[in-house]
Structures are given as structure tokens and as C-alpha cells.
N, C-alpha and C positions, 0 to 999 in steps of 0.2 A: 278368511279369506287368503287365497294365492295372491303372492307378489307377482303381478302380472308383467311388471318391468322386466323379470328375469327372462321371460319368453321372448321379448323384442329385442333388447339389447342386452346379450350376452358378454360379459366379461371372463367366461370359463371356457376350456376346451368343450368341444360337443360331447365327447363321451367320458363324462364325470363318472365319480363313483356312483353318485345317486342315478344317473343313466343306466349303469349296469345293472341295477336291481331289478331285473325283467322276471325272473324266475317262473315257476308254474302259475297258471291263473287260477285264483281262488273260486272254489266251485260251490261254497256254500250261497244260498239265497242272501242277497243283500237285505239288510235289516232296516236301512233308513226308511222314513215315511214318504210316500210318494208325494206329499205336498209341502214337505219341507224345504226352505230355503236351501238354495245351492250351498253346499260346504266348499265350493272352490269354483272357479270361473275357467273353463276350457275353451279358449279361442280356436277358432276352426284352422286358420294357418296365418299366423303372424310371421314375419320376416325374422330370420336369424342373424341380426347385425352385432359385430363385436367391436372391440377396440381396433382391430386390425382396419376393418372397414373405415371407421371413422378416422383414423389416422391418415389413410390414403386419401380420402375427401379431402381433408384439411392441407395435404400436401398439394392437391392440385389447386386449392383456391390460393395458397402461397405462390403457386408458381405464376399465377396470373393466365395459365391457359385453362379455360373452364369449359369450351366448346371441343369439336372434334381435333383431336390433337395427338399427342405422343401416347398417352394412357390408353386411347380407343385403338390406337396401331398397336400396341403392345397386347391389349386384350384380344383383338382377333388373331394374333399370331398365337397366344396362349390358348385360345378357345379352338383355334383349328388343329393345334397339336394334339390337345386332349382328346378330340374325338377322331383323330387320324385323317382329316379330310386330306382331297389332293392337294399338294402342295403347302399342307399344314396351314392353310388360310380360311379365313372367314369375313364376312362383311357385317359389321354392327351398324344396327339401324335403331329407329326411334319406338320400333313395336313389331310384334308378330305379324300384326296385320300391314304394317307397311313392307315385310318382307314379302308376304304373299301378293302383294300389290305389284310390286317390283317384279316378281317372278313372273305373273301374267304378262306384265308389259314387254318382259325381254322375249315372251315367246309369242308376242304381237296377238294376243288374244283380246278381241273387241267385239263391236255389233255384228250378230247374225252367228257368232260362236255359242257352243254349248259346253259347260264344264260339270262333269260329274261330281257331286259333294255327298258324304253321308249326311242323312236329316240329323242324326244325333252329334252335334256340335255347336260350339259357340258361336254366334250370329255372324262374326267378322269373317269366317271362313266362306261364308256365301257373300257377304257384303262386298267383298273385294272382287267377286265376279260380278255382281249388280254395278259396281262402280266404272269397272272395265266397259259396261255397255253389253256385256255377254249374259247367258241365262244360265243360273246354276239349276242342275238337274239333280234333284234328290233321289237317293236309295238308301235302302233299310240296311241295318247291320247285323252282325253275327250275334246269336244268342247268347254265347259264352263270353266273349271280350267285348263285346259293343263296339268293336272296329268295323270297318265298312264291309260288306259283303261283297266279294268279287263276282259271285254269279248275279247278282242282283245290279251290279254295275256294269256286267255284259249286256243285260237285257236292256239297260238304259241307254246304249250307244246308238247314235244316229250318225247320217252323214255330216252333222254339224258340230259332233262332239270333236273338242280339239285337246281337251286335257282332263285329267282327274286328279283330285286331291285327296288322297287317303290321310285319315287322322289317326293318330297314334293315341288312342282315347285311353285317359286316365295314367298313360305312361306304358301302357302294353302296344307294342309295334303291332302295326297292321299286317295283314299276310302279304308280304311284299313281292314273294315269289310268285303268286297269282296275279297281283297286280302289275307286275312285269311283263308277264305273258299277254294280259289284256292288252297293255300300252304298245307291246310290240305288233300284236295282231291288228290293230286298229290305227297305230300310227299317232298315238297320244303321248302328249307331253305329261310327266309325272311331276307334282310339287307336292311334296309330303307337308302337312300341317303338324310340326313337331313341337306344338307349344306345351305339351305334357311330357315330352319325351326326352328330357336331359336327366340323366344319362342312361338311357335304354338301347339294347343291342338286338340285333336280328341276326341268327346265324352267327354269331360272335362278332358282327361287324356293328361298330356304333351307330345308331342312327345319326344321318348328317354327314356320314363319312363316303357316301355315294356320289355319282356324277351328276344325278339331277337335283334340281333345288329342294331343299329341307328349309323350313323357315322355324324358328326357335323364339320363344317368349321369356321375357325376364321379369314378367310383372311381379308386384310385392308378393304374391301367393305362390311363386313357383319355386321349384327346388334350388334353383339360382337366381336371386334377383338384382336388379340394377335399379329398383323402384318402377320405373318403366323401361321399355327398350327390348330389343331383340336382335337376331342374328339371321343371316342369311348364308347358307352353304351350297356349294355345287363345284363342278369341274373350274379349272381356272377360265377358260373362255367364257363361260355362263357369268362367273363372276366379275369378269373384266368389262362384259356388256352390262352389268347390272349397277355397277359402282357409279356410274354418272347419273344415273336415275335417282340415286338417294338425296342428291343435293342439286336439284332444278336442272338436271342435265349440263352441269358444268364440267369442264374438262380438269379442272383442278378444285381441290377442296382447300379449305381455310389453311390446313397444315401446310398445303405444300405453297399456298400464296403468302401466308403471313409468317410462317417459320423462320427461324435463322436459314439464310441462305435460299429461301424460296422467292419465286417471282410472281409479280401481281398477274401476269398474263394468264388470260384464260379465254375459252371460247364456250358457247352453248350450243350441244351437239345432239340434244334431245329435248322435249318437254318433260322434265323430271318432276320429281316430288320434293318436298321438304321432309325427308326421312333419315337424317343424320344422328347418330348417339353423340351425347357430349363426353367429355373426359370425368365430368363429375359423376356420370352413371358409370363409364368405364372403371374409375377408380373403385368403386364397389364390386363391380363384376370380377377384377383381377383378384380381389382377395376372396369373395366367394367361391371363385373356381378353385382356390387352393384349399378350401373346406369342403368341397364338394363330396369328395369319397366319404369324409367323415359324417357328413349330412345323411348320405344314403345308408351308411351302415345304421344309423340311430332310426331311419325311416324302416328299414328291414325288421329291426328289433321290434318296433311296433308293431307293423304289420303282423310279425310271427305272433305275436300277444293276441292280437285281434283275430286272427285266423283260429289260434287255439281256443280262445273264448268261445268263438261263435259256431264252430265247426258242429257241434251236436245240438244245436239250437233248432227245434222243427220249423220254427217260424222265420228264420233267417238264412239268406243265401250269401255266401263270401264270395268274394272275386277271383277269378280263374287266372292263372297264369301258366301258359305253355312252356314245356320243356325247353324248347329251341330258341327262346328268346331270354333276354333280360329287362324286366320291367323298369321303368324310373319310378314306379310307386308314386307318382304325383297324386294321385286320389285312391282313397279306400272307398269304394262305392258297394254300399251293403245293401242288398235286395229284400224287401220283405215278402214273404209268401202270404200272398192275400187269405188264401183257404185256411190258414191256421191263425188269422189274425181278426179280432173284431172290430178294429179301427184301421183307418187308412194312413198312408204315408205322412200326410199333412198334419194329423193329429200327433202322430209319433215323434216328428221334429218338434213339434209344439213343447210335447213333455220333456224333450231334451233341452229345449232353450230355459224352461222353468227351472230346470235344475243345474243351469249354467254352462251347458255344453253347447257350443256353436257347430251347427251342422248346416249344410248346403245339399243343392241338387244340381246336377251337371248330366244333362241340361234339358231344358224344353226343347223338344225336336223342332226344327226349324218349320218343318209343314204345318205345326199345330199353331205357328205364330201368326198374329192379324197381318202383319206384311205381307208374308210369302202366300197366306192363303187367299188373300185379296188378289194379290197379283198373279198368281200362277194357278190357283184354283184347287190347290191340294185338299182334300178331305183329312178329318183326323185319322181315320182309320187307314190311310194310305199305306202306311209303314208299320205293320203290326209289332213286329219283334222291338222297335224304338219306342213305340207308344207305351208298349207293355214294360218296358224298362223304367220309362220315365215315371209311370204311375207307382213304381215301388221303390225307387233309388233314393238312399239316402248316403251322401258324402260325410263320413266322420271326420274328427279333427286328425291331422296326419302331418307332422312337421318334427324338425329335430328338437324342439324346444319342450316336447314332452316328456316328463320324467316317468319312473315307475308309478308313483302313486297317482299321477294324471291318468295313466293307462289303465290302470286299476279302476279308477272312478268311472272312467268311460265304459269299460267293459261291464262293470257291475251296474251301472245305470241302463244299459242297454238290455242287459239280461232280467233286469228287474221290470222293465217294461213289457218285454216280449213275453215275460210269465203273466204280468198283469192283465195285457191285453190279449191272450191266448183264446183262440175259439174253442 
């Protein structure tokens, strides 16, 4: 059994000699029995936390400043500089959900308004619209990247439409040129859901470096984690309007009120939220950001191995990455070809689990969920591309802790099952 601690708390550099043993994929048919106990356990997406992150958190604890303070401010500056945002600035918040919520509030979106959202996304993308009192209007996605379909979005525009939230699905940037044209034509605000998109680029520009709002997630499974947490990027004027909303609408945060040389004086200028990031979270983020390029190099090596292994398998459809973008490689979403399989997606995932491989599904389309069906009346077949993808998709393990043997085990197991269940 594999020592799982190594994948969760690593005391080694990301690219070790063991990690470098990628090599060509073994093409022989796996020989392990299909019902044998797993020879190893491959978790889906554990965080890659090292001694550097631990030391930074301890430093915050010893400083006695554990809420929003100097490390949060340092993380904002470092993150903004990494992305190349306007003024190299960013705003750290408690989650990507909070970032989206604040962005909607800055644009004044509320009752009577509509916001276009792809149906293939996590629930929070639409929930924040509901919480604002507006209506999320779902649209279908593109068959190749599973990002929002701009033509479908344009068909959904009404006089009540105020904004569009493109989701950079699995780390692949949405078609922002088409989204920009759509937004300009109808006067829509653009709020990018970049929960999967660190560090992705569109036409050599980092996602998050534009002037419109972009919301990032630092959840435990993300490419960079602060356990929970997120960031909001935008032009300086939009960020200035957003900052008070992250902490009750107060004109001064705790660092400005309680730090050395600070003043207790404050005002409340809006009915804001409780969405601030703490210095304990930012301590993790500062060290994770330093390692991010190394993390991405390892993700790329794993994805290359997966692509090579599955490319010629008639029952498997590998993810697409367009030439004009750089994907963040957050998820590796394999799609089964049902006409080549005797079993469905759920059986395939169960078989992976029996062999110790963690897999998931991203996502159940929102129009197929009980809440949105009952409230807005969407039938299951409303968005056929998203529904078809959902019924066939499997997210395989993808994280920097995977070594060459882990990747070989995953590819061998997937290929074994594809052969076993072939139609």
C-alpha cells in the first residue's frame, strides 16, 4: 500500500527524480486480476503542502496576527503581480463564491435582472445570482472544451439580461473574444468564473489580468490552495468598489484599524458581506504561489502521459486544448464513448474505486438538479451537449503528488477496464 502521507504533506521538491520517470506508456495489457485488492491508493486531488507552508503558518500564529493582515496584503500583491493584473493588485476573499457575490453586488445586479450562466458548472456559479435576487439563465456548452457556447448565450439575451458569467471549465479558457463581442453588443457586464483557471492564459494574457471581474478559488483541491479561500481581480476602480463589500461594507479593515499606526475610526458605506481572507490562509497561499510553476510542470507531465495512453483507445475521448490558449490543467476529464462500451460511466467509476483510484464527475448540469428544475422548469433534455458530456465524463486523479508509478497504475487500470467492458 502506498504511503498516502507523501501525497498530502510533501517534504521534497515537486520535481523529484521519481517524478521525472515519466517515459513512454507501457502498451502491454495489464495482467492484474480485475477483482484483486488495489495495489495502491490514488486519491483524486489531495493538497500538496510542504514544510514551507507549515513554517509560514506557524510564523503567522507566532505573530499573533491571524485574521486579515500583513500576509493577506502581501499575498494580494504577489498574486496580482503573478497574473499581471492592473496595478499588480488583487483582492483576497473567503471563497470564489464570495468573489462572484461581491462582483454581482458591485454591478448592482438584483431583482428583475438576468445573468447568463453555463449549465455545466458548480452550483455556486448560479447560486450567487439567486442570492442577489436575480435569475440565472442557463445555456449550453461547446462540445469540445465544455466551456460556454457564445452563440447559445446570445440566443438567451433578453432586455433583462445584465451580465454573463463565462466559466473556464477544467482550466481551459472560455472563448473570451466572442464573449467580449456579445457583452459589447448588449451592454453586459462580464464576470469570469476562474475557479479552475489558475494559471491559464488566453491569447498570451493570463486569466484574471483583464479589466473585468474574475473570481478565483483556492479550495483544497485547486492548483493553488489556501484550504478555503479565493481572489477577485479587476481594474483598480472595480476593486476599489469591491473592497468594502468583503468586510461588512466598512471603510477600514482590521489591519487598518488595529495594526501599528492604525486608527479605530471607520464608517459603514454599504451593506457588505463577511468574506475576508485570514492571514493563516494567506500564509499558505504565499508559499503555494512560489511553487505554482513547478506544480504546473508536474501536471503537464501527468496530462501528457494520460493523453498518450488513451489516445488510441476507441472507447475513450481525451480532453481538447486549443492552440491559442494555455490550460490550467485543473481537471482531466475523460469521456467514455457509449457505443464502444457495455457499461455506463457510473459502473466504470465504481470499478476504478474498487482498484483504489479516486475519480469524480464535474459536474451534474444545473438544469438537471432538483432545485433549478423545480424553480425554473428546465427539462433534462434542454441542453443536450452538457447532458451528453455529463453522462460520459470521468475526472481522473490529477495533482503534483502523482509519481510515475501512480500514473502508470491509473493508465493501466483505465485501459484494462476499457478493454474489459468493450462492446
